[in-house]
C-alpha positions, 0 to 999 in steps of 0.5 A: 499499500502506497504511503505517499500523501495525495495531491491536490488537483493543479489548476496550472496558477499556484500564485494568489495575489494579495487583495490590494494589488487589484487596483494597481495599474501601470502609469499611463505615462510610463506606458505612453513613453514606450511608444514615444521613445521612436526618434521622429516623435516629438514628445510633450508626454514625459516629465522629463528635465532637458538632458543637455542642461545636465552637469555632466562635467562637474558631476564627472568630477564629484564621482571621481572625488568620491571614488578616490577619496571615500571609495570603499564607503561609497561602495559599502552598505550604509545606514538607513537614514542616509549619509550624514553630511548630505542630510546636514547640507539638505538642513542648510539648503532648506533654511536658505531657500525655503525657511524651513527649520530642520536638523539632520536628524529629521532628514531621511534620504529616499531612493527618488520621491515616488519612494517617500509616497510609498513609505508615508503610505505604507506607514499612515494609511489603513485600507479605506483610509481617506487621503485629501488631494487636488483635483486632477491629481499628481498620478504617482501619489494615486499610484502610491496610495492605491497600493495601500487601498486608499480613498480619495476626497478630492477638493475644487481647484482654481488657478489659485490652487485649491479652494480653501472653502471647498476644503472646509466643506470637505472636513466638515462633511467627512464620515471618517477623519481623513489621514492626511492632506496630500499638496503639491503647492508649487507648479502642481503636476499635472496643472502647473498651478501654484497655491497663492500665499493666502491659500497657503496660510489658510490651509495651514490654519484649517488642517490645524484646526482639524487636526490633519497632517499636511504632506507637502511634495515640493519637487519643482519649487526652484524651478520659478521663472516668473512671480514671486517665491512663496514660503513652504507649507511646512515653514508657515506651519512652523514644522508642526503636523507636516511632511515635507518631501523634495528631490535632486531630480529636478535640479540636478538629474533624475537618475540619481534617484536621490531625494528627501523626506523631512519629518519633524514628528519623531514618532512618524520618523521612526516608524518610516525608517524600519518601513525603508529598511524593509524596501531597500535597506538604504539608498545608494551610499554611492549616489548620495556621497556623489550628491553631496560632492557635487553641491559642495563644489563652490558656487557650481549647484546655484550656477547650474540652477541659474542656467537651466531657468532662462531656458525653461522659461523661454520654452514655457513662453514658446509653448504658450505663443504656440498654442494661441497660434495653433490651437482651435477657438474653444481650447484653453490652458494654465499660465505656470510660473514655474515647473515642468508642465502646463494643462490643456482643456479641449473643447467639450466632446473632445476624448484626449485619449482618442486624440492621442491616437490621431496626434501619434499619427502626426508624430507628437504626443502628450498625456490625456488627462483622465487617469489625473481626475479622481472620483470623477471622469474628464476626458477633454484634458491634457498635460504637456511638458515643455521642458524637455523639447527644443525650441523648434520641436515645441513649435512644430509639435504645437502646429502637429496638435493643433492639426490633430485636434482640428481633424478629430472636431471634424470627425476624422477619429 
């Protein structure tokens, strides 16, 4: 008689997915970038800095210096919190440019801003918890918080950012107290809109009154081309009940994947550190040291920012001029004071996902707006990036886009 255990019937599939994966979707932007990688396509789709402005020579020197003088440590495992001299530099930098008072033990180096979104979601959000966001909202935040089964309450926005009267309404009507208010106050992705000074003060006061923490995502703050610099939400709040995040992706280069969270609340910080340990142990020892070595070359970092700003300002202005010249009547767009994007609205009845197919035949690409909208379906918006294309490509690309919109409206779908 055989003693072998009976074998269960094999149905051909042995992996059973976690319930939370049901909401995970590939980024619409990442998928479009796969298509627009062809050399003939003029792409306004990605949020890409201009590669010709990357500080290659000075960064090469920084990398050489790190390997020459600190190579063994740079190639070794390191502490989760991050390279101490870099954390100190970040504190000095934030005090100088954003009037944020923080100490190195409140700074956590992360592997790009996207990891910060994931870590805060992991630490603060349970399934069904509510996050208050702008509408349209940053797609990367939606992706990150979706992984933790968050629910969203969206606040109305206008040309000055979120409407504080609507924020008050949302908080008063909320059946469950929201866990988080997530904002991109400077040159928001995707809209390019900046939260006005008075509304910053009002948002901080409203959040404090209702006991809602603010997550301030500030990747674009240094990229201002017009208007006056505005204080950060964290500086207005005196660092109380706030988390601040920024990155070198837009000021140095995105390939470094070096960003930081400022978390003054000690209990939150001590929860986020083991969450990061579970994800990647620590951000690359080498890239942290290289970023620090680059930033410490006298005058180099600020000179690089000063070089970028007029280039991006000219490209923004050229895209605005081209839209006014080539887009049909009934279209509108934002006029950002900085950042990398503007937001366009087509006439009612234009579905920009369908329009993208028509535009791609004319070898021009953009990101349809639908994935950025939360709790509603809006089909006639799009995001346009102006930083990555040359002057000539911007003019030609918007010409092609205008032709595609006219063809769509004429019925050539």
